[in-house]
C-alpha positions as CSV (number, residue, x, y, z in Angstrom):
1,X,-155.3,-32.8,-118.1
2,X,-154.4,-33.8,-121.7
3,X,-151.1,-35.1,-122.9
4,X,-150.7,-32.7,-125.9
5,X,-148.1,-34.7,-127.8
6,X,-147.5,-38.5,-127.9
7,X,-147.2,-41.1,-130.7
8,X,-149.7,-44.0,-130.3
9,X,-148.8,-45.4,-133.7
10,X,-145.3,-46.2,-132.7
11,X,-144.4,-49.9,-132.0
12,X,-144.4,-49.5,-128.2
13,X,-148.2,-48.9,-128.2
14,X,-149.4,-51.3,-130.9
15,X,-152.3,-53.3,-129.5
16,X,-151.9,-51.4,-126.2
17,X,-153.9,-48.3,-126.7
18,X,-156.8,-49.3,-124.4
19,X,-154.4,-50.1,-121.6
20,X,-152.4,-47.0,-122.2
21,X,-155.5,-44.8,-122.0
22,X,-156.7,-46.6,-118.9
23,X,-153.4,-46.0,-117.1
24,X,-153.4,-42.3,-118.2
25,X,-156.9,-41.8,-116.8
26,X,-155.9,-43.3,-113.5
27,X,-153.1,-40.7,-113.3
28,X,-155.5,-37.8,-114.1
29,X,-154.7,-37.6,-117.8
30,X,-158.0,-38.0,-119.5
31,X,-157.0,-37.4,-123.1
32,X,-154.1,-37.4,-125.5
33,X,-153.2,-35.8,-128.8
34,X,-151.4,-38.5,-130.9
35,X,-149.1,-36.8,-133.4
36,X,-148.5,-37.6,-137.0
37,X,-145.1,-38.0,-138.6
38,X,-146.0,-39.0,-142.2
39,X,-149.0,-38.9,-144.4
40,X,-149.8,-42.6,-144.0
41,X,-149.3,-42.1,-140.2
42,X,-152.0,-39.3,-140.3
43,X,-154.3,-41.7,-142.1
44,X,-153.8,-44.4,-139.5
45,X,-154.5,-41.9,-136.7
46,X,-157.8,-40.9,-138.3
47,X,-159.0,-44.5,-137.8
48,X,-157.6,-44.7,-134.3
49,X,-159.3,-41.5,-133.3
50,X,-162.7,-42.9,-134.4
51,X,-162.2,-45.9,-132.0
52,X,-161.1,-43.9,-128.9
53,X,-163.2,-41.0,-127.8
54,X,-160.4,-39.2,-125.9
55,X,-157.7,-39.7,-128.5
56,X,-157.3,-36.6,-130.7
57,X,-154.8,-36.4,-133.5
58,X,-152.7,-34.2,-135.8
59,X,-151.7,-34.3,-139.5
60,X,-148.2,-33.5,-140.6
61,X,-144.8,-34.7,-141.9
62,X,-142.0,-34.7,-139.4
63,X,-138.7,-33.1,-140.7
64,X,-136.8,-36.3,-140.0
65,X,-139.3,-38.2,-142.3
66,X,-139.2,-35.5,-145.0
67,X,-137.3,-37.7,-147.4
68,X,-139.4,-40.8,-147.0
69,X,-141.6,-41.2,-150.1
70,X,-143.3,-44.2,-151.7
71,X,-141.5,-45.7,-154.8
72,X,-142.1,-43.5,-157.9
73,X,-143.5,-40.6,-155.8
74,X,-141.7,-37.2,-156.1
75,X,-143.5,-35.4,-153.3
76,X,-145.7,-36.1,-150.3
77,X,-149.4,-36.5,-150.8
78,X,-150.5,-33.1,-149.6
79,X,-154.1,-33.6,-150.7
80,X,-154.3,-36.8,-148.6
81,X,-152.8,-34.9,-145.6
82,X,-155.4,-32.2,-146.0
83,X,-158.2,-34.8,-146.0
84,X,-156.8,-36.2,-142.7
85,X,-156.6,-32.7,-141.3
86,X,-160.3,-32.2,-142.1
87,X,-161.3,-34.9,-139.7
88,X,-163.1,-33.4,-136.7
89,X,-160.9,-35.4,-134.3
90,X,-157.8,-33.8,-135.9
91,X,-157.0,-30.8,-133.8
92,X,-153.7,-29.6,-135.3
93,X,-151.2,-29.7,-138.2
94,X,-147.9,-31.3,-137.4
95,X,-145.5,-32.1,-136.3
96,X,-143.6,-30.2,-138.9
97,X,-140.4,-28.0,-138.8
98,X,-136.7,-28.4,-139.0
99,X,-134.1,-30.6,-137.2
100,X,-130.4,-29.5,-137.5
101,X,-129.2,-32.0,-134.9
102,X,-128.8,-34.7,-137.6
103,X,-127.1,-34.6,-141.0
104,X,-130.0,-36.5,-142.7
105,X,-132.4,-35.7,-144.2
106,X,-130.4,-33.0,-145.9
107,X,-131.3,-29.4,-144.8
108,X,-132.4,-28.4,-148.2
109,X,-134.8,-31.3,-148.3
110,X,-136.2,-30.4,-144.9
111,X,-136.7,-26.8,-145.9
112,X,-138.4,-27.7,-149.2
113,X,-140.8,-30.1,-147.5
114,X,-141.5,-27.6,-144.8
115,X,-142.3,-24.9,-147.3
116,X,-144.6,-27.2,-149.3
117,X,-146.4,-28.1,-146.1
118,X,-146.8,-24.5,-145.0
119,X,-148.3,-23.7,-148.4
120,X,-150.7,-26.7,-148.0
121,X,-151.7,-25.4,-144.6
122,X,-152.3,-21.9,-146.0
123,X,-154.5,-23.3,-148.8
124,X,-156.5,-25.4,-146.4
125,X,-156.9,-22.5,-144.0
126,X,-158.3,-20.4,-146.9
127,X,-160.7,-23.2,-147.6
128,X,-161.9,-23.3,-144.0
129,X,-159.6,-25.8,-142.3
130,X,-158.3,-23.5,-139.6
131,X,-156.2,-25.5,-137.1
132,X,-153.1,-24.7,-135.0
133,X,-149.6,-25.9,-136.0
134,X,-147.3,-28.2,-133.9
135,X,-143.7,-27.4,-134.6
136,X,-140.6,-29.6,-134.3
137,X,-137.5,-27.4,-133.9
138,X,-134.2,-28.8,-132.8
139,X,-131.1,-26.6,-133.1
140,X,-132.8,-24.7,-135.9
141,X,-134.6,-21.6,-134.4
142,X,-132.7,-19.1,-136.4
143,X,-133.6,-20.8,-139.6
144,X,-137.2,-21.8,-138.8
145,X,-138.6,-18.7,-137.3
146,X,-138.0,-16.5,-140.5
147,X,-139.6,-19.2,-142.6
148,X,-142.6,-19.2,-140.3
149,X,-142.8,-15.4,-140.5
150,X,-142.6,-15.5,-144.3
151,X,-145.4,-18.0,-144.5
152,X,-148.1,-15.5,-143.6
153,X,-149.7,-18.0,-141.2
154,X,-150.6,-16.7,-137.7
155,X,-147.6,-17.5,-135.5
156,X,-149.7,-17.2,-132.4
157,X,-151.4,-20.4,-133.6
158,X,-148.1,-22.3,-133.3
159,X,-146.6,-24.3,-130.6
160,X,-142.9,-25.3,-130.3
161,X,-143.1,-28.8,-128.9
162,X,-140.5,-30.6,-126.7
163,X,-138.6,-27.4,-125.9
164,X,-135.0,-28.1,-125.0
165,X,-133.5,-24.8,-126.2
166,X,-131.8,-21.8,-124.7
167,X,-133.1,-18.5,-123.2
168,X,-132.4,-16.8,-126.5
169,X,-134.5,-19.5,-128.3
170,X,-137.3,-18.9,-125.9
171,X,-137.2,-15.2,-126.3
172,X,-137.4,-15.7,-130.1
173,X,-140.4,-17.9,-130.0
174,X,-142.2,-15.7,-127.5
175,X,-141.5,-12.6,-129.7
176,X,-143.7,-14.2,-132.5
177,X,-146.5,-15.0,-130.1
178,X,-146.0,-18.8,-130.2
179,X,-146.8,-21.3,-127.4
180,X,-144.2,-23.7,-126.0
181,X,-144.6,-27.2,-124.7
182,X,-142.3,-29.1,-122.3
183,X,-141.6,-32.9,-122.0
184,X,-140.0,-34.9,-119.2
185,X,-136.7,-33.6,-120.4
186,X,-137.2,-30.4,-118.4
187,X,-136.9,-32.5,-115.2
188,X,-133.4,-33.9,-116.1
189,X,-130.4,-32.8,-114.1
190,X,-128.5,-31.5,-117.1
191,X,-131.5,-29.3,-118.3
192,X,-130.3,-26.2,-116.5
193,X,-130.5,-24.0,-119.7
194,X,-134.0,-25.2,-120.7
195,X,-135.2,-24.6,-117.1
196,X,-133.7,-21.1,-117.2
197,X,-135.7,-20.6,-120.5
198,X,-138.9,-21.9,-118.7
199,X,-138.4,-19.1,-116.2
200,X,-138.9,-16.6,-119.0
201,X,-142.1,-18.1,-120.2
202,X,-145.5,-16.7,-119.1
203,X,-147.9,-19.3,-117.7
204,X,-150.4,-18.7,-120.4
205,X,-148.0,-19.7,-123.1
206,X,-147.1,-23.1,-121.6
207,X,-148.4,-26.6,-122.4
208,X,-147.3,-30.1,-121.2
209,X,-146.6,-33.3,-123.2
210,X,-144.7,-36.6,-123.0
211,X,-143.5,-37.1,-126.6
212,X,-144.2,-40.8,-125.6
213,X,-142.7,-43.3,-126.0
214,X,-139.7,-41.0,-125.5
215,X,-138.4,-38.8,-122.6
216,X,-139.9,-40.2,-119.4
217,X,-139.7,-37.6,-116.6
218,X,-137.8,-38.1,-113.4
219,X,-138.0,-40.1,-111.2
220,X,-138.8,-42.6,-114.0
221,X,-136.2,-41.6,-116.5
222,X,-135.0,-45.2,-117.0
223,X,-138.6,-46.4,-117.6
224,X,-139.4,-47.6,-121.1
225,X,-141.6,-46.7,-122.7
226,X,-142.7,-43.3,-121.5
227,X,-146.5,-43.2,-121.5
228,X,-149.1,-40.4,-121.5
229,X,-149.8,-41.0,-117.8
230,X,-146.3,-39.5,-117.1
231,X,-147.4,-36.1,-118.4
232,X,-148.8,-35.4,-114.9
233,X,-145.3,-35.6,-113.4
234,X,-143.9,-33.1,-115.8
235,X,-146.9,-30.8,-115.2
236,X,-146.3,-31.0,-111.4
237,X,-142.6,-30.2,-111.9
238,X,-143.4,-27.1,-113.9
239,X,-146.0,-26.0,-111.4
240,X,-143.4,-26.3,-108.6
241,X,-140.8,-24.4,-110.7
242,X,-143.3,-21.6,-111.3
243,X,-144.2,-21.5,-107.6
244,X,-147.8,-22.3,-108.1
245,X,-150.0,-24.7,-106.2
246,X,-151.0,-27.7,-108.3
247,X,-154.7,-27.0,-108.4
248,X,-154.0,-23.4,-109.7
249,X,-151.5,-24.5,-112.3
250,X,-153.7,-27.4,-113.3
251,X,-156.6,-25.1,-114.1
252,X,-154.4,-22.7,-116.1
253,X,-152.8,-25.6,-118.0
254,X,-156.2,-26.9,-119.0
255,X,-157.2,-23.4,-120.1
256,X,-154.2,-23.2,-122.3
257,X,-154.9,-26.5,-123.9
258,X,-158.6,-25.7,-124.5
259,X,-157.8,-22.3,-125.9
260,X,-155.1,-23.6,-128.3
261,X,-156.5,-26.9,-129.5
262,X,-160.2,-26.3,-128.8
263,X,-160.6,-29.5,-126.7
264,X,-161.5,-29.8,-123.1
265,X,-160.8,-32.1,-120.2
266,X,-163.2,-33.3,-117.6
267,X,-160.6,-33.4,-114.8
């Protein structure tokens, strides 16, 4: 299987990518998608993806980084982001979206950057760069979903990553045809509401990730950092919750990943 969302450019993985990928493979995780949070991050990931055959990447500006600009720069370098997205190892835009859990960056800044980014994606799509979108949405479904609808971009080509929302949130994203991805947080004792939401979600709309170095699944919640290898544990938990034998769920999970991102796994 593939860990569809991790952050190999974060400090926990500096100079440890080879070891991290070897440990993942030993756990049956033979590929990862390392996610961009800024334009420079997307550029770094382009180089990393060239060095590691089973590292795929994304290109996007995370809402919590939406106010981070180089001195003298008034907006993000969207042309540079588009160039990163054109890399064949780049399989998605993102992560982008809204985060209402924190007061900063200001919500109007997050929304402006989101809208600029969606316009950039629309222009790139018209020019032939047609890739799915990875969304960050924390306590912001009622604001984000109308913006996504208004963008004109195909909402069935979007995935809400690290879902920790409610049944109502799940119903809203399913209604627009989006995919949903779960981290180790779904295994936590206090995640009753997200698990109830998981019960609503059809198997063909689910993907699995770690968001490493964050959110290690049980029984390794105290482990730091979370690593891509741990995505296997979350996948097995979801399979059990759905009442499916692991081989059956494994095959369907890989089919979802292939269909959405256009990449395959040898396991």
